[in-house]
C-alpha positions in Angstrom: 28.0 -16.0 29.2 29.6 -14.3 26.3 29.0 -14.8 22.5 31.8 -14.9 20.1 30.4 -12.9 17.1 33.4 -13.6 14.9 33.0 -17.3 15.5 29.3 -17.1 14.6 30.0 -15.2 11.3 32.7 -17.6 10.3 30.3 -20.5 10.8 27.8 -18.9 8.5 29.2 -18.7 4.9 26.4 -16.4 3.7 27.7 -13.7 5.9 31.1 -14.0 4.3 29.9 -13.8 0.7 30.3 -10.7 -1.3 27.1 -8.6 -1.6 25.9 -8.1 -5.2 24.3 -4.8 -4.3 25.9 -1.7 -2.9 23.3 0.4 -1.0 25.7 3.3 -0.9 24.9 3.8 -4.6 21.1 4.0 -4.0 19.8 7.4 -5.1 16.3 8.3 -3.8 16.4 11.7 -5.5 15.8 10.0 -8.9 12.1 9.5 -7.7 9.7 12.3 -7.9 7.6 12.4 -4.7 5.3 15.0 -6.3 5.8 17.7 -3.7 8.6 19.5 -2.0 10.4 17.9 1.0 8.8 20.5 3.2 5.3 19.5 2.2 6.1 15.8 2.5 7.5 16.3 6.1 4.5 18.5 7.0 2.1 15.9 5.8 3.8 13.1 7.7 3.9 15.2 10.9 0.2 16.2 10.7 -0.9 12.7 9.8 1.2 11.2 12.6 -0.4 13.5 15.1 -3.9 14.4 13.9 -5.0 11.0 12.5 -4.5 9.0 15.7 -5.9 11.7 17.9 -9.1 12.1 15.9 -12.2 10.3 17.1 -13.1 7.0 15.5 -16.1 8.4 13.7 -14.4 11.7 12.5 -14.1 10.3 8.9 -15.0 13.7 7.4 -12.1 15.4 9.2 -9.6 12.8 8.0 -11.0 13.1 4.4 -10.8 16.9 4.6 -7.1 16.7 5.7 -6.3 14.3 2.9 -8.0 16.6 0.4 -6.1 19.5 1.8 -2.9 17.7 0.7 -4.2 16.9 -2.8 -6.0 13.5 -2.4 -9.2 13.0 -4.4 -11.6 11.6 -1.8 -15.3 11.0 -2.7 -18.4 11.4 -0.6 -19.1 9.3 2.4 -15.6 7.7 2.5 -14.8 5.9 5.8 -11.1 6.3 6.9 -10.0 4.8 10.2 -7.6 6.8 12.4 -4.7 4.3 12.1 -4.7 4.2 8.2 -1.6 5.5 6.6 -1.2 7.4 3.4 2.4 8.1 2.2 1.8 10.7 -0.4 -1.9 11.7 -0.5 -1.6 13.7 -3.7 -1.1 10.4 -5.5 -4.3 8.8 -4.1 -7.9 8.8 -5.3 -10.7 7.1 -3.4 -14.3 6.9 -4.8 -17.6 7.5 -3.1 -18.6 5.4 0.0 -15.5 3.3 0.1 -13.9 2.2 3.4 -10.3 2.2 4.4 -9.8 0.0 7.5 -7.5 0.1 10.6 -3.7 -0.1 9.9 -4.2 -0.1 6.2 -1.1 1.3 4.4 -1.4 3.1 1.0 2.3 3.2 0.0 1.7 5.7 -2.7 5.1 6.3 -4.3 3.1 5.9 -7.5 -0.7 6.4 -8.1 -3.3 4.4 -6.1 -6.9 4.6 -7.3 -9.7 2.9 -5.4 -13.1 2.9 -6.9 -16.6 3.5 -5.3 -18.1 1.2 -2.7 -14.8 -0.6 -2.1 -13.6 -2.0 1.2 -9.9 -2.3 2.0 -9.9 -4.2 5.3 -7.5 -3.8 8.3 -3.8 -4.4 7.9 -3.8 -4.5 4.1 -0.9 -3.0 2.3 -1.3 -1.4 -1.2 2.3 -1.1 -2.5 3.3 0.9 -5.5 7.1 0.7 -5.1 9.7 -2.1 -5.4 13.4 -2.3 -6.4 15.4 -3.5 -9.4 17.1 -6.7 -8.2 19.4 -6.7 -11.2 20.8 -3.2 -10.3 23.8 -2.9 -8.0 22.3 0.4 -6.8 19.0 -1.3 -5.9 17.1 1.3 -8.0 13.5 2.1 -7.2 10.7 0.8 -9.5 7.2 2.1 -9.3 3.8 1.2 -10.8 0.2 2.2 -9.9 -2.3 0.1 -8.1 -5.9 0.2 -9.4 -8.9 -1.2 -7.5 -12.2 -1.4 -9.3 -15.7 -0.4 -8.0 -17.4 -2.7 -5.5 -14.2 -4.6 -4.7 -13.4 -6.1 -1.2 -9.8 -6.5 -0.2 -10.1 -8.6 2.9 -7.8 -8.2 5.9 -4.0 -8.4 5.8 -3.6 -8.6 2.0 -0.6 -7.4 0.0 -1.3 -5.8 -3.4 1.9 -5.5 -5.4 3.0 -2.6 -7.7 1.3 -2.6 -11.1 -1.7 -4.7 -10.1 -5.2 -3.9 -11.3 -8.2 -5.6 -9.6 -11.4 -5.7 -11.6 -14.7 -4.3 -10.4 -16.8 -6.3 -7.9 -14.0 -8.8 -7.1 -13.1 -10.2 -3.7 -9.6 -10.8 -2.5 -9.5 -13.3 0.4 -7.8 -12.6 3.7 -4.0 -12.7 3.8 -3.6 -13.0 0.1 -0.6 -11.7 -1.8 -1.7 -10.3 -5.2 1.1 -10.1 -7.8 -1.0 -10.2 -11.0 -4.2 -8.6 -12.2 -7.5 -10.1 -11.1 -10.4 -10.0 -13.5 -13.7 -8.4 -12.6 -16.4 -10.2 -10.6 -14.1 -13.0 -9.3 -13.3 -14.4 -5.9 -9.6 -14.9 -5.5 -7.2 -15.8 -2.6 -3.9 -17.3 -1.8 -0.2 -16.6 -2.1 0.2 -16.0 -4.9 -3.4 -15.0 -5.3 -5.4 -16.9 -8.0 -9.1 -16.9 -9.0 -11.2 -19.7 -7.5 -14.7 -18.8 -8.5 -17.0 -16.1 -9.9 -18.7 -13.7 -7.5 -22.5 -13.8 -7.5 -24.7 -11.2 -5.8 -28.2 -12.0 -4.6 -30.9 -10.0 -6.4 
């Protein structure tokens, strides 16, 4: 059985429409990665090999490696072997915070995580997007800030420019596009506040 590709394309008008963007014009050199290409590639290589091979409880080793490349990592930080840090020199994590399995810190801009925070598995902290009005699809960056005592539950997306106040909770699989005030419980896509967080004394 054969498939007529031209016939399929002709039957789908959206594939015949002119593209408003021209990715040939995209210029990644306009963004400052903060280190030379050699350092960036060395980091990606070491992270790709040493992180997954390190034992599950070797948090101190992974923190040491991140500090070696310029990250500010506090005391007692837990970092799982499958976590990914794009540019560690743009990352700060406070004391006793946890970074879960398969978390991605897409740090083309600054990411600051406070003390006693939990970023659960498969969450994605994103500091980069693109200008949808620009034919060259130019890069736009903004920092992500997570206040002390905050829990980002599993599989959340935190958008560029978002600040989450101290001691808040973001429910699982939420997409956070706007700032969340302190001491709140929020969830959903888009993520909104549902109630105040109360801690037992």
